[in-house]
C-alpha positions in Angstrom: -35.2 -16.6 39.2 -36.5 -19.2 36.7 -39.7 -18.3 35.2 -41.8 -20.0 32.6 -40.7 -17.8 29.7 -37.1 -18.3 30.6 -37.5 -22.1 30.9 -39.2 -22.1 27.4 -36.5 -20.1 25.8 -33.9 -22.3 27.2 -35.8 -25.3 25.9 -36.2 -23.7 22.6 -32.5 -22.8 22.2 -31.6 -26.3 23.3 -33.8 -28.0 20.7 -32.6 -25.6 18.0 -29.1 -26.4 18.8 -29.6 -30.1 18.6 -31.5 -29.9 15.2 -28.7 -27.7 13.8 -26.1 -30.3 15.1 -27.8 -33.2 13.5 -28.3 -31.5 10.2 -24.7 -30.3 10.2 -23.3 -33.8 11.1 -25.5 -35.5 8.4 -24.2 -32.9 5.9 -20.5 -33.6 6.9 -21.3 -37.4 6.6 -22.6 -36.7 3.1 -19.7 -34.6 2.0 -17.0 -37.1 3.1 -16.1 -40.0 0.9 -17.3 -43.5 2.0 -19.9 -44.4 4.5 -19.0 -43.1 7.9 -21.1 -45.2 10.1 -20.2 -48.6 8.2 -16.5 -47.6 8.7 -17.0 -47.1 12.3 -19.5 -49.9 13.3 -18.7 -52.8 10.9 -15.1 -52.3 10.1 -14.1 -50.9 13.6 -12.0 -48.1 12.0 -10.8 -46.2 15.0 -9.3 -43.3 12.9 -12.8 -42.6 11.3 -14.3 -42.7 14.7 -11.9 -40.1 16.1 -12.5 -37.9 13.2 -16.3 -38.2 13.6 -15.8 -37.4 17.3 -13.6 -34.4 16.5 -16.1 -33.1 14.0 -19.1 -33.5 16.5 -17.1 -31.6 19.2 -16.1 -28.8 16.7 -19.6 -28.4 15.5 -21.1 -28.4 19.0 -18.5 -25.6 19.9 -19.6 -23.4 16.9 -23.3 -24.0 17.7 -22.8 -23.2 21.5 -20.9 -20.0 20.6 -23.6 -19.0 18.2 -26.4 -19.7 20.8 -24.6 -18.0 23.6 -24.0 -14.9 21.6 
């Protein structure tokens, strides 16, 4: 049964996961050479977009496994 405490815990874990994802992705962006978003948006670099997507999926899987326990 869904109680208020379970709902709030779920919301907290979801928000924590999103914050960790954003911080991790920004860190990866800063560590890679060049400007990631300029390459994707302005120069239409598909390879960089695929790399960014793969990094996002990888980070998401790690965070999900850590939160799930």
